[in-house]
C-alpha positions as CSV (number, residue, x, y, z in Angstrom):
1,M,0.0,0.0,0.0
2,R,2.9,2.4,0.7
3,K,4.7,1.9,-2.6
4,G,2.4,0.0,-5.0
5,A,1.7,1.5,-8.4
6,G,-2.1,1.8,-9.0
7,F,-5.2,3.1,-7.4
8,I,-7.9,2.2,-4.8
9,A,-11.3,1.3,-5.9
10,A,-14.1,2.7,-3.8
11,L,-16.8,0.1,-3.7
12,D,-18.4,1.3,-0.5
13,Q,-21.8,3.0,-1.4
14,S,-24.0,2.6,1.7
15,G,-27.7,2.8,2.3
16,G,-28.2,6.4,1.3
17,S,-26.2,6.3,-1.9
18,T,-27.0,2.8,-3.1
19,P,-30.2,3.7,-5.0
20,K,-28.3,6.3,-7.0
21,A,-25.4,3.9,-7.7
22,L,-27.9,1.3,-8.9
23,R,-29.6,3.8,-11.2
24,L,-26.3,4.7,-12.8
25,Y,-25.8,1.0,-13.3
26,G,-29.1,0.7,-15.1
27,I,-31.3,-0.6,-12.3
28,E,-34.2,1.6,-11.4
29,E,-35.8,1.6,-7.9
30,D,-38.9,-0.2,-9.2
31,A,-36.7,-3.2,-10.0
32,Y,-36.4,-4.2,-6.4
33,D,-38.6,-4.4,-3.3
34,G,-37.0,-3.2,-0.1
35,D,-33.5,-3.0,1.3
36,A,-32.7,-6.7,1.2
37,Q,-33.1,-6.9,-2.6
38,M,-31.3,-3.6,-3.1
39,Y,-28.3,-4.8,-1.2
40,D,-28.3,-8.1,-3.2
41,L,-28.2,-6.1,-6.4
42,I,-25.4,-3.8,-5.3
43,H,-23.4,-6.8,-4.1
44,D,-23.9,-8.4,-7.5
45,M,-22.5,-5.2,-9.1
46,R,-19.5,-5.1,-6.8
47,S,-18.8,-8.8,-7.3
48,R,-18.9,-8.4,-11.0
49,I,-16.4,-5.6,-10.8
50,A,-14.1,-7.5,-8.4
51,K,-14.2,-10.6,-10.5
52,A,-13.4,-8.7,-13.8
53,E,-10.2,-9.9,-15.5
54,A,-8.6,-6.4,-15.3
55,F,-9.4,-6.0,-11.6
56,T,-6.1,-7.2,-10.1
57,G,-3.4,-5.8,-7.9
58,D,-1.3,-5.0,-10.9
59,K,-3.3,-1.8,-11.3
60,V,-5.9,-1.8,-8.5
61,I,-3.9,-1.9,-5.3
62,G,-6.8,-1.6,-2.9
63,A,-10.6,-1.6,-2.5
64,I,-12.9,0.0,0.0
65,L,-15.9,-2.1,1.0
66,F,-19.2,-1.4,2.6
67,E,-19.8,-3.4,5.8
68,K,-22.5,-5.6,4.1
69,T,-19.9,-6.4,1.4
70,M,-17.3,-7.4,3.9
71,D,-19.8,-9.7,5.5
72,R,-20.6,-11.5,2.2
73,E,-18.7,-13.7,-0.2
74,I,-17.2,-13.0,-3.6
75,G,-16.3,-16.0,-5.8
76,G,-17.2,-18.4,-3.0
77,K,-14.8,-16.8,-0.4
78,P,-15.3,-14.0,2.2
79,A,-15.0,-10.7,0.4
80,G,-11.7,-9.6,2.0
81,E,-10.1,-13.0,1.5
82,Y,-11.1,-13.1,-2.1
83,L,-9.7,-9.7,-2.8
84,W,-6.3,-10.4,-1.2
85,T,-5.8,-14.1,-2.1
86,E,-7.3,-14.1,-5.6
87,K,-6.6,-10.6,-6.8
88,H,-3.8,-9.3,-4.5
89,V,-6.0,-6.2,-3.8
90,V,-5.8,-4.8,-0.3
91,P,-9.2,-4.5,1.4
92,F,-10.5,-1.6,3.5
93,L,-13.8,-1.1,5.3
94,K,-16.0,2.0,5.3
95,V,-16.9,2.6,9.0
96,D,-18.7,5.9,9.1
97,K,-22.5,6.0,9.6
98,G,-23.3,9.1,7.5
99,L,-23.3,12.8,8.2
100,E,-24.8,15.3,10.7
101,E,-26.6,18.4,9.5
102,E,-24.5,21.3,8.2
103,S,-23.0,23.5,10.9
104,R,-20.2,26.1,10.6
105,G,-19.9,25.2,6.9
106,V,-19.1,21.5,7.4
107,R,-21.0,18.2,7.9
108,L,-19.4,16.2,10.6
109,M,-19.8,12.4,10.9
110,K,-22.6,11.0,13.0
111,P,-21.6,9.0,16.1
112,I,-20.2,5.6,15.0
113,D,-21.9,3.3,17.5
114,G,-20.2,0.0,18.2
115,L,-17.0,1.2,16.5
116,D,-14.7,-1.0,18.6
117,A,-16.7,-4.1,17.9
118,T,-16.8,-3.3,14.1
119,L,-13.1,-2.8,14.1
120,E,-12.6,-6.2,15.8
121,R,-14.7,-7.8,13.1
122,A,-12.7,-6.0,10.4
123,V,-9.5,-7.4,11.7
124,K,-10.9,-10.9,11.7
125,A,-12.2,-10.4,8.2
126,G,-8.7,-9.5,6.9
127,M,-9.2,-5.7,6.5
128,F,-6.0,-3.7,6.2
129,G,-7.6,-0.4,7.1
130,T,-10.8,1.7,7.2
131,K,-12.3,4.7,5.6
132,M,-14.6,7.5,7.0
133,R,-16.0,10.5,5.2
134,S,-17.0,14.0,6.4
135,V,-17.8,17.0,4.2
136,I,-16.6,20.6,3.9
137,D,-19.1,23.0,2.3
138,A,-17.4,26.4,3.0
139,A,-14.0,27.9,3.8
140,S,-14.8,28.1,7.5
141,R,-11.6,27.9,9.7
142,S,-13.4,26.8,12.8
143,G,-15.6,24.3,10.9
144,I,-12.7,22.8,9.0
145,A,-10.6,22.5,12.2
146,A,-13.5,20.7,13.9
147,N,-14.0,18.4,10.9
148,V,-10.4,17.4,10.8
149,A,-10.1,17.0,14.6
150,Q,-13.0,14.6,14.6
151,Q,-11.5,12.5,11.8
152,F,-8.2,12.2,13.6
153,E,-9.8,11.5,17.0
154,I,-11.6,8.5,15.5
155,G,-8.5,7.6,13.5
156,K,-6.6,7.1,16.7
157,T,-9.2,4.5,17.8
158,I,-8.8,2.8,14.5
159,L,-5.0,2.8,14.8
160,S,-5.3,1.2,18.3
161,H,-6.8,-1.9,16.6
162,G,-3.8,-2.2,14.2
163,L,-5.8,-0.9,11.2
164,V,-4.8,2.1,9.0
165,P,-7.5,4.8,8.8
166,I,-8.2,6.5,5.5
167,I,-9.2,10.0,6.7
168,E,-11.6,11.7,4.2
169,P,-12.6,15.3,4.8
170,E,-14.2,15.9,1.4
171,V,-14.4,19.4,0.0
172,T,-17.5,19.8,-2.1
173,I,-16.4,20.6,-5.7
174,S,-19.2,23.1,-6.4
175,I,-18.5,25.6,-3.6
176,S,-17.3,29.1,-4.7
177,D,-14.5,29.2,-2.1
178,K,-13.1,25.8,-2.8
179,A,-9.5,27.0,-3.1
180,E,-9.7,28.9,0.2
181,A,-11.2,25.8,1.9
182,E,-8.3,23.7,0.6
183,D,-5.8,26.1,2.1
184,L,-7.5,25.8,5.5
185,L,-7.8,22.0,5.1
186,L,-4.1,21.7,4.4
187,E,-3.2,23.7,7.5
188,A,-5.6,21.8,9.8
189,I,-4.4,18.4,8.6
190,K,-0.7,19.3,9.1
191,V,-1.5,20.3,12.7
192,E,-3.0,16.9,13.4
193,L,-0.3,14.9,11.5
194,D,2.5,16.7,13.4
195,A,0.8,15.6,16.7
196,L,0.8,11.9,15.8
197,P,3.4,9.6,17.4
198,D,6.4,8.7,15.2
199,D,5.3,5.1,14.8
200,Q,1.8,5.8,13.5
201,E,0.7,6.4,9.9
202,V,-2.6,7.4,8.3
203,M,-3.9,7.7,4.8
204,L,-5.7,10.7,3.4
205,K,-8.5,10.8,0.9
206,L,-9.0,14.3,-0.5
207,T,-10.9,16.2,-3.2
208,L,-8.8,16.9,-6.2
209,P,-7.5,20.5,-5.5
210,E,-7.8,23.6,-7.6
211,T,-4.0,24.1,-7.5
212,P,-1.9,21.2,-8.7
213,N,0.3,19.7,-6.0
214,H,-1.5,21.7,-3.3
215,Y,-1.3,18.6,-1.1
216,K,2.4,17.7,-1.8
217,P,3.4,18.6,1.8
218,L,1.0,15.8,2.9
219,V,2.3,13.3,0.3
220,D,5.8,13.9,1.8
221,H,4.8,13.9,5.4
222,P,6.4,11.0,7.4
223,R,3.0,10.2,9.2
224,V,1.2,9.7,5.8
225,M,1.3,6.3,4.2
226,R,-0.6,7.4,1.0
227,V,-2.7,10.3,-0.3
228,V,-5.6,9.3,-2.5
229,A,-8.1,11.4,-4.4
230,L,-11.8,11.2,-4.6
231,S,-13.6,12.0,-7.9
232,G,-16.2,14.0,-6.0
233,G,-18.7,14.3,-8.9
234,Y,-16.1,15.2,-11.6
235,S,-16.5,13.1,-14.7
236,R,-13.9,10.3,-15.1
237,D,-12.0,12.3,-17.8
238,E,-11.9,15.5,-15.7
239,A,-11.0,13.6,-12.6
240,N,-8.2,11.8,-14.4
241,A,-6.9,15.0,-15.9
242,R,-6.8,16.7,-12.5
243,L,-5.2,13.7,-10.8
244,A,-2.4,13.5,-13.3
245,K,-1.3,17.0,-12.3
246,N,-0.8,15.9,-8.6
247,A,2.5,14.1,-8.1
248,G,2.4,11.3,-5.6
249,V,-1.4,11.2,-5.3
250,I,-3.4,8.2,-6.6
251,A,-7.1,7.7,-7.3
252,S,-9.8,6.3,-5.0
253,F,-12.7,6.8,-7.3
254,S,-16.3,5.6,-6.9
255,R,-18.7,7.0,-9.4
256,A,-15.9,7.7,-11.9
257,L,-14.9,4.0,-11.6
258,T,-18.4,2.7,-12.4
259,E,-19.1,5.3,-15.1
260,G,-20.2,3.5,-18.3
261,L,-21.0,0.1,-16.6
262,S,-24.4,-1.3,-16.9
263,A,-26.3,-4.4,-15.6
264,Q,-27.6,-4.8,-19.1
265,Q,-24.1,-5.3,-20.6
266,G,-23.0,-8.7,-21.7
267,D,-19.8,-10.1,-20.3
268,E,-17.7,-9.0,-23.2
269,A,-18.9,-5.4,-23.2
270,F,-18.6,-5.2,-19.4
271,E,-15.1,-6.6,-19.4
272,K,-14.1,-4.2,-22.1
273,T,-15.6,-1.2,-20.3
274,I,-14.1,-1.9,-16.9
275,G,-10.8,-2.8,-18.4
276,S,-10.6,0.5,-20.3
277,T,-11.7,2.4,-17.1
278,I,-9.1,0.7,-14.9
279,D,-6.4,1.5,-17.5
280,S,-7.3,5.2,-17.6
281,I,-7.4,5.6,-13.9
282,Y,-4.2,3.7,-13.4
283,K,-2.4,5.9,-16.0
284,A,-3.6,9.1,-14.2
285,S,-2.5,7.6,-10.8
286,V,1.0,6.9,-11.9
287,A,1.5,10.0,-14.1
288,G,3.0,12.0,-11.2
């Protein structure tokens, strides 16, 4: 994970975002009845992606899973075991439970009930690390400081279980003061990183910045294992173009990864599409 060439696939859509992910995959809400069928369908989609010929550790070095995916099987094996033993892809688990209402220009994470128990299960399931997302909607110094502080506070609990946290304070791409928010975010993250013990490392998942290499100080920080970028609503082409301008940052795309895939595609068309997608995101990830 520290040195591998490639990117991290974000296959972690949860309850609130699953219907949209399925719609983009060509499955409308009237095609399933209730959450159980919905989760069956999204698991089928994720399994199809994971089992694709091009989805291997040669270019996809990691994958972030939703809890219900971790608890299921892919290819007849527990999901984490399948990814590592069959594909040499490092598995991560999404642990956050959604967002609070906006306050001070940010949306903090809701309380993560039962976190220690979930982390114990993640270790047993072969997860390497975790991911948790909060959101920044304005260049608010106090809000961004609180957002980052919450991420690192929970990150320390994750580290105590021997897992590597992916800390994701996402800057909304449509806000008018995005560049200013990114300046404040860089400052806040550096404060938290500098306070970590020398023997601890975290990963960071950040919105692609307005200024190329804005987060290079974080890429080079000794407490950072890897900096990865989210697509955040950018098209895959734009996300790849922005990513290629940021040295040392690799992709961790969700919607941009599944763009163009459809449940109605035959195996040949699906394999061709996912193969082309993986190639393009890989090239952008190693360009720097």
